C-alpha positions in Angstrom: -0.1 0.1 -0.2 1.4 3.0 -1.2 1.5 5.9 1.8 -0.4 8.7 0.6 -0.1 10.1 4.4 1.1 13.8 4.4 4.5 14.6 6.2 4.9 16.6 9.1 6.4 19.6 6.5 3.2 19.0 4.4 0.5 19.2 7.3 2.4 22.3 8.6 2.3 23.7 5.2 -1.4 23.2 4.7 -2.2 24.2 8.9 -0.7 27.9 7.4 -2.7 27.9 4.7 -5.2 27.1 6.1 -4.9 30.0 9.0 -4.1 32.6 6.0 -7.8 31.5 5.0 -9.5 31.8 8.2 -8.0 35.3 8.5 -9.5 36.6 5.3 -12.6 35.0 5.8 -12.8 36.6 9.4 -12.2 40.2 7.3 -14.1 39.2 4.1 -17.9 41.1 3.6 -19.9 38.5 2.5 -22.1 36.6 5.1 -21.1 32.9 3.3 -17.5 33.8 4.4 -18.2 34.7 7.9 -20.2 30.9 8.0 -17.3 29.2 5.8 -15.0 30.7 8.6 -15.5 28.3 11.3 -15.2 25.5 9.3 -11.2 26.7 8.3 -10.0 27.4 11.6 -11.2 23.9 13.2 -9.5 22.4 9.7 -6.3 24.1 11.0 -6.7 23.1 14.7 -6.6 19.6 13.0 -4.0 20.1 10.3 -1.8 21.1 12.7 -2.4 18.0 15.6 -1.5 16.4 12.5 1.8 18.1 11.6 2.6 17.2 15.2 1.9 13.9 14.6 3.6 13.3 12.0 6.9 15.5 13.7 6.8 13.0 17.0 7.8 10.0 14.7 11.1 11.9 12.8 12.2 12.9 17.2 11.3 9.7 18.0 14.9 8.6 16.0 17.1 10.3 18.7 16.5 7.0 20.8 15.6 4.2 19.0 18.2 1.8 20.2 16.0 1.5 23.5 12.9 0.4 21.6 13.2 -3.0 21.3 14.1 -3.0 25.1 11.1 -1.1 26.3 8.9 -3.0 24.4 9.6 -6.3 25.9 9.4 -4.5 29.2 5.8 -3.9 28.2 5.4 -7.3 27.0 6.7 -9.0 30.7 4.5 -6.8 32.8 1.8 -7.8 30.4 2.8 -11.6 31.5 2.6 -10.0 34.7 -1.0 -8.6 34.3 -2.0 -11.7 33.1 -3.0 -10.1 30.1 -3.8 -12.3 27.1 -0.7 -12.6 24.1 -1.2 -10.2 21.2 0.2 -13.1 20.0 -2.9 -15.5 20.7 -5.3 -12.7 19.5 -2.9 -12.6 16.1 -3.7 -15.9 15.7 -7.9 -15.7 15.3 -7.2 -13.3 12.6 -4.1 -14.6 10.5 -6.3 -17.7 9.6 -8.2 -15.7 7.4 -6.5 -13.3 4.6 -9.9 -11.8 4.0 -10.7 -10.5 7.7 -6.4 -9.8 7.9 -6.8 -7.8 5.0 -9.9 -6.1 6.4 -7.6 -5.4 9.5 -4.6 -3.9 8.1 -6.9 -1.4 6.0 -9.2 -0.7 8.7 -6.0 0.6 11.0 -4.6 2.5 7.8 -7.8 4.4 7.6 -10.4 4.8 10.4 -8.0 6.0 12.4 -8.4 9.6 10.5 -11.4 8.9 8.5 -13.4 8.3 11.6 -12.2 11.5 13.4 -13.0 13.6 10.5 -16.8 12.3 10.3 -16.5 12.1 14.3 -15.7 15.9 14.2 -17.7 17.1 11.1 -21.4 15.9 13.1 -19.9 17.4 16.2 -19.3 20.7 14.5 -22.8 20.6 12.8 -25.1 19.1 14.9 -24.1 19.7 18.6 -21.9 23.2 17.9 -22.0 23.8 21.9 -20.6 20.3 23.0 -17.6 21.5 20.1 -15.2 23.3 21.8 -14.9 21.5 24.8 -14.7 18.4 22.8 -12.1 19.9 20.3 -9.8 21.0 23.2 -10.1 17.8 25.0 -8.8 16.1 21.8 -6.0 18.4 21.5 -4.3 17.7 24.5 -5.0 14.0 24.5 -3.2 13.9 21.0 -0.8 16.6 22.2 -0.2 14.4 26.0 0.6 11.5 23.7 2.7 13.2 21.2 5.1 13.7 24.5 5.1 10.2 25.8 6.6 9.2 21.6 9.4 11.0 22.1 10.1 7.9 23.8 10.4 5.1 21.9 8.7 1.9 21.8 8.6 -0.7 19.4 5.6 -2.5 18.6 4.6 -6.0 19.0 5.2 -6.3 15.1 8.6 -5.7 15.4 9.7 -8.4 17.6 9.6 -11.9 16.8 7.3 -14.4 17.7 4.8 -11.7 15.7 3.5 -11.1 11.9 3.7 -8.3 10.7 0.1 -8.6 8.6 0.3 -5.4 6.5 4.1 -6.5 5.3 2.6 -9.4 4.9 -0.2 -8.4 2.5 1.9 -4.9 0.8 -0.7 -3.3 2.8 1.8 -1.6 5.3 1.0 2.4 5.6 5.5 2.7 7.1 8.7 3.2 4.9 10.5 0.4 4.0 12.8 0.0 7.1 13.4 0.6 10.7 11.6 3.9 10.6 11.2 6.4 13.2 7.0 6.8 12.9 7.6 3.4 13.5 8.3 3.0 17.1 5.6 5.6 18.3 3.3 2.8 19.8 3.0 3.7 23.1 0.3 4.8 23.9 -2.0 4.8 21.0 -3.7 7.9 19.7 -5.3 5.0 18.1 -7.3 3.8 20.5 -7.0 7.5 22.2 -8.9 8.9 19.1 -11.6 6.1 19.1 -12.8 6.1 22.8 -13.2 10.0 22.4 -15.2 9.4 19.7 -17.5 6.7 21.1 -18.1 8.3 24.7 -19.0 11.6 23.5 -20.9 10.2 20.7 -22.8 8.8 23.1 -22.9 10.9 25.6 -24.1 14.1 23.0 -26.6 11.7 20.8 -29.7 10.0 22.1 -29.9 7.9 18.3 -29.4 4.7 18.2 -27.0 5.5 15.3 -24.8 6.9 18.1 -23.5 2.9 18.6 -22.0 3.0 16.1 -18.8 4.6 18.1 -18.7 2.3 20.7 -18.3 0.0 17.9 -15.7 1.7 16.4 -13.7 1.4 20.1 -13.8 -2.1 20.2 -12.7 -2.6 16.6 -10.1 -0.6 17.1 -8.7 -2.5 19.6 -9.0 -5.2 18.2 -7.2 -4.1 15.6 -4.3 -1.9 16.5 -3.4 -5.6 19.0 -4.9 -8.5 15.8 -2.6 -6.8 13.5 0.5 -6.5 15.8 1.1 -2.8 15.8 0.1 -2.4 19.2 0.1 -3.7 23.0 -2.4 -4.2 25.2 -0.5 -1.5 27.8 -0.7 0.9 24.7 -4.7 1.1 24.9 -4.8 1.1 28.5 -2.3 4.5 29.1 -4.3 6.0 25.8 -7.3 5.8 27.8 -6.2 7.4 31.3 -4.1 10.2 29.1 -7.0 10.4 27.6 -9.5 10.4 30.7 -6.9 12.7 32.7 -7.2 15.6 29.6 -10.9 15.2 30.2 -10.4 16.0 33.6 -8.1 18.7 33.4 -9.8 20.7 30.9 -13.1 20.5 32.8 -11.5 21.5 35.5 -9.6 24.4 34.3 -13.0 25.5 32.5 -15.1 25.9 36.0 -11.5 27.7 37.3 -12.2 29.6 34.0 -15.5 31.0 34.5 -14.9 31.8 38.7 -12.4 33.8 38.2 -14.1 35.8 34.3 -17.2 35.8 36.1 -18.1 34.6 40.0 -20.6 35.0 41.4 -22.6 37.8 43.8 -22.0 37.5 47.5 -25.4 35.7 48.9 -27.3 38.9 50.6 -27.1 38.5 54.0 -30.1 38.1 55.6 -32.0 39.8 57.8 -35.1 38.5 59.6 -38.4 41.1 59.2 -39.2 43.5 62.4 -42.7 42.7 63.5 -45.3 44.7 64.9 -45.2 46.1 68.3 -41.3 45.0 68.5 -39.0 47.2 70.1 -37.3 49.6 67.9 -33.7 49.1 66.7 -31.6 50.9 69.2 -28.6 51.7 66.5 -31.4 53.9 64.3 
């Protein structure tokens, strides 16, 4: 599979172009331009996050020597925690070529595809909820990228596991031991999928909201069965997401209290009964 993903430089150029477009639309006189401006702004944010994600993969090349050792440590920890081995999950998939190729395609395409569809739905149908969800997404992605600066090899680069994407010529990674292949911990795939599932279930009452939950479950199974991630990659990603969501909510409460503090409660003065003695201080 040819890797059609943008490099971090190309994504950075796209980010700048979208920022310029947004500024131009903001000062444009037409009402249509002002309506389109928010879309350009949000596209700029997503492109910027993507650029940082790609850049983190290249920066992790500074410590590739320890990536295999860290992966072997994760494997031992998972064994101590009695988690099922990734290879056992792989065996359920590799005997079925069509399922394996479908899992490879899901890994390659649905990571960004599902997120873009979710953000468009959120922006169009639940506009008031878009800013906090977008902020949580940005914080989660940035924290994941910071952690990924310490490179960790995925299971498929260790003996005993099958690189299913390479087996069928569907790999989205460059040939060889590329740095972008060592950003396994934590799994941004899992973080984004769980974010979609959580907010779709919270914000919508439609039965279609469970598509988000199905996507999250499929994503976890796909990243493990294709040996692109360890179980702990997903567990840590969910912990990062929960922490960032809590931090954003707490910060929002503090900002509201600082900008718009509540009026102090009035002091209650009991009414004088008829015939009562006058107030001596009057």
